[in-house]
C-alpha positions as CSV (number, residue, x, y, z in Angstrom):
1,M,-96.6,18.7,70.9
2,A,-96.6,18.2,67.1
3,E,-96.3,22.0,66.5
4,S,-93.2,22.2,68.8
5,G,-91.6,19.4,66.8
6,I,-92.2,21.2,63.6
7,I,-90.7,24.4,65.0
8,A,-87.7,22.4,66.4
9,N,-87.1,20.9,62.9
10,L,-87.4,24.4,61.3
11,W,-84.7,25.7,63.6
12,K,-82.3,23.1,62.1
13,I,-82.5,24.8,58.7
14,P,-80.5,28.0,58.7
15,E,-82.7,29.6,56.0
16,K,-85.9,29.0,58.0
17,R,-84.3,30.1,61.2
18,A,-83.2,33.3,59.5
19,E,-86.7,33.9,58.2
20,M,-88.1,33.6,61.8
21,H,-85.7,36.4,62.9
22,R,-86.1,38.6,59.8
23,P,-87.4,41.8,61.6
24,M,-84.7,41.7,64.2
25,L,-81.9,41.2,61.7
26,H,-82.7,44.1,59.3
27,R,-80.5,46.6,61.1
28,R,-77.6,44.1,61.0
29,L,-77.8,43.6,57.2
30,K,-75.6,46.5,56.0
31,G,-72.7,45.5,58.2
32,A,-73.0,41.9,57.3
33,I,-72.9,42.7,53.6
34,A,-69.9,44.9,54.1
35,R,-68.0,42.2,56.0
36,R,-68.9,39.5,53.4
37,D,-68.0,41.7,50.4
38,S,-64.7,42.7,52.0
39,K,-63.9,39.1,52.7
40,A,-63.9,39.7,56.4
41,R,-65.0,37.0,58.9
42,P,-68.6,37.4,59.9
43,S,-70.0,38.2,63.3
44,P,-72.2,35.5,64.8
45,L,-75.5,37.1,63.5
46,D,-74.2,38.1,60.0
47,N,-75.3,34.9,58.2
48,L,-78.7,34.9,59.8
49,A,-79.2,38.5,58.5
50,L,-77.9,37.7,55.1
51,L,-80.1,34.6,54.6
52,A,-83.2,36.4,56.0
53,F,-82.9,39.0,53.2
54,G,-82.0,36.6,50.3
55,E,-78.3,37.4,50.3
56,K,-75.5,35.0,49.8
57,P,-74.0,33.9,53.2
58,N,-70.4,34.7,54.3
59,L,-68.8,31.3,54.1
60,L,-65.8,32.3,56.2
61,A,-65.7,30.9,59.8
62,P,-67.5,33.4,62.0
63,L,-65.6,35.4,64.6
64,P,-66.6,33.6,67.8
65,P,-68.5,35.4,70.6
66,R,-66.2,36.4,73.5
67,D,-67.6,35.7,76.9
68,P,-67.3,38.8,79.2
69,G,-65.3,38.1,82.3
70,P,-66.8,38.5,85.8
71,E,-64.9,41.8,86.2
72,T,-66.9,43.4,83.4
73,T,-70.1,45.5,84.0
74,F,-72.0,43.3,81.5
75,Y,-71.3,39.9,83.1
76,P,-74.4,39.7,85.2
77,V,-76.7,40.5,82.2
78,W,-74.9,38.0,80.1
79,L,-75.1,35.3,82.8
80,C,-78.8,35.9,83.3
81,L,-79.4,35.5,79.5
82,R,-77.2,32.3,79.5
83,E,-79.2,30.8,82.4
84,N,-82.6,31.7,80.7
85,P,-82.6,30.1,77.2
86,D,-86.2,31.3,76.6
87,G,-85.0,34.9,77.0
88,L,-85.9,37.8,79.4
89,T,-87.4,41.2,79.0
90,A,-85.5,44.3,80.0
91,D,-87.8,44.6,83.0
92,E,-87.2,41.0,84.0
93,L,-83.5,41.5,83.8
94,Q,-83.6,44.7,85.9
95,K,-85.7,42.9,88.6
96,L,-83.4,39.8,88.6
97,L,-80.4,42.1,88.9
98,A,-82.1,44.4,91.4
99,M,-81.1,47.5,89.5
100,R,-82.4,50.5,87.8
101,E,-79.2,51.3,85.9
102,Y,-76.2,49.1,85.5
103,G,-72.8,50.6,85.5
104,G,-74.1,53.8,84.1
105,N,-75.9,51.9,81.3
106,S,-79.4,50.6,81.2
107,V,-79.9,46.9,80.6
108,R,-80.4,47.7,77.0
109,G,-77.1,49.5,76.9
110,A,-75.4,46.4,78.4
111,I,-77.0,44.2,75.8
112,D,-75.8,46.6,73.0
113,N,-72.3,46.3,74.4
114,L,-72.5,42.6,74.5
115,R,-73.7,42.5,70.9
116,A,-71.1,44.9,69.5
117,V,-69.2,43.5,66.5
118,N,-65.9,44.9,67.7
119,G,-66.5,43.7,71.3
120,Y,-68.1,40.6,72.7
121,R,-70.1,39.7,69.6
122,Q,-72.8,37.9,71.6
123,P,-75.6,36.6,69.4
124,I,-78.5,38.2,71.3
125,L,-81.8,38.8,69.6
126,N,-84.8,40.7,70.8
127,E,-87.8,38.5,70.1
128,D,-91.0,40.3,70.8
129,G,-89.5,42.2,73.7
130,R,-87.5,39.2,75.1
131,F,-83.8,39.3,74.8
132,R,-82.4,35.8,74.0
133,L,-78.8,34.6,73.7
134,L,-78.7,32.2,70.8
135,Q,-77.0,28.9,71.1
136,D,-74.2,28.0,68.7
137,H,-76.3,25.7,66.5
138,E,-78.8,28.6,66.0
139,W,-76.4,31.0,64.3
140,Q,-73.7,28.8,62.8
141,L,-73.9,27.5,59.3
142,P,-73.3,23.7,59.1
143,E,-70.2,24.3,57.0
144,T,-68.6,26.5,59.7
145,Q,-69.7,24.6,62.9
146,T,-66.8,23.2,64.9
């Protein structure tokens, strides 16, 4: 129980949270730096990536994630992730959704579309094979939280 309390407290510190996600954020770093340096608003995962690699954060308010509507092909995947805060593997998602492919895309393709900076900007991380939709307090800097 004490260990889970320590981890919960670490999650409250953006720099520590970023360090825990370091491997998953590496591929987002280049875009995050470009948006920060061009004075563009960050995507939800930008500051986690910047902090994980010792970069200055983008202090502009992040572009908020957009929830996909029920008419979109990604909605069932997004809904499953929202309803499972501990995350789900691609196989678990496929079983829950009773599908092999989803709208011509695999589950991973749907997740990529949900994450896209110019699309829904959903803060989804792959943590040891489990896709997890981060809650607002996990990706927002205290100065930018609303």
